[in-house]
N, C-alpha and C positions, 0 to 999 in steps of 0.2 A: 402746596407750593410752589412745585415746579408746573402749573398753567400761569402762576404769576410770574416766576423767571423765565421763562418761554416769553409771555406774553409784551414783559416792561424787556426784552430784549431785542424781541425784532422792532418795540418802537424804540428803540435808542438807533439801531442800524440805520435808522433810514434819516437821523437829524445829526450826523456829524458835523456837520458843522454850523449848528442852532442850538443854544444852548435852551433856549427857550423849550425845542421840542421833544426836550431831551426829559423821561419819565420818571419823578420823584420818587417815588416806589426802588428805582432801585440803587438810587440809596438806601434805604429801609433795608434791602434786598443783601447787600456788604458788610452793609455793619452787625446785620445776625450774629453771629461766635465768633465776635470780634474783641479783644481783649484791649479795655482801655488802663491806660493809656494809651492811646495811637498811631502812628509817624506818619506823614503823606506817605512813605517809602511802605509801610503796613496799609494802608488803602490801599497802594494800588496794587498790590501783589493780592488781596483780598480779593480786590476786584479783575483782575487774569483767573484768577482761583476760581469764581464762579462765574468766568466765561464770559467779561462784560465787550460790551463791543472798544471797538475805535473812539467812538463818541464818551464814551464814559468817561473812560483813560483819558485821553485829552481835555477831559473837564477837572480829570483830577491830579493831572498836571498842571494844572493853572492855581491850585488853591496852593496855597503857602506854609512854606515846607519850616514846622512848628507838631509840635505835639495835640492833639485831641485827648481833652478829660472825653465828653461823653459825647452819643450821638447828636447833642443836639449842637453838641459845637462844630463837628462836621454840617449839622444841617446846615447852620449860620453859614458856612463856610462858601456852603453852595451855594448860597443863595445871594453872598458879597460876589461869586465870580456869575451868575447868569447877571447880575446888573453891571458889570461891565463893559 
C-alpha cells in the first residue's frame, strides 16, 4: 500500500492546477478508514493526515459543504468537480 500511496501522491503533486491530471486512486486512499457519514472537513482532515498534496486539498476544497454518506458519494462529488 505504501508504494501506491507514494505513486498516487507523486502524480498529484505535478497536477496542482489540473483536475484531469489527479489520480483518482488518491480519493480511494483518503477514504480508507474514514467513518461515514463524513463532512467535507472530515475529508480534508483525512487527506492532510494521509500526506495528500496541495492539489488534492484544492480539489477537496471545491467539494460541496455537506455530509457524504459513502465512498460512492465522495466519488460522485469528485467527478462533479472534475467536470467544472
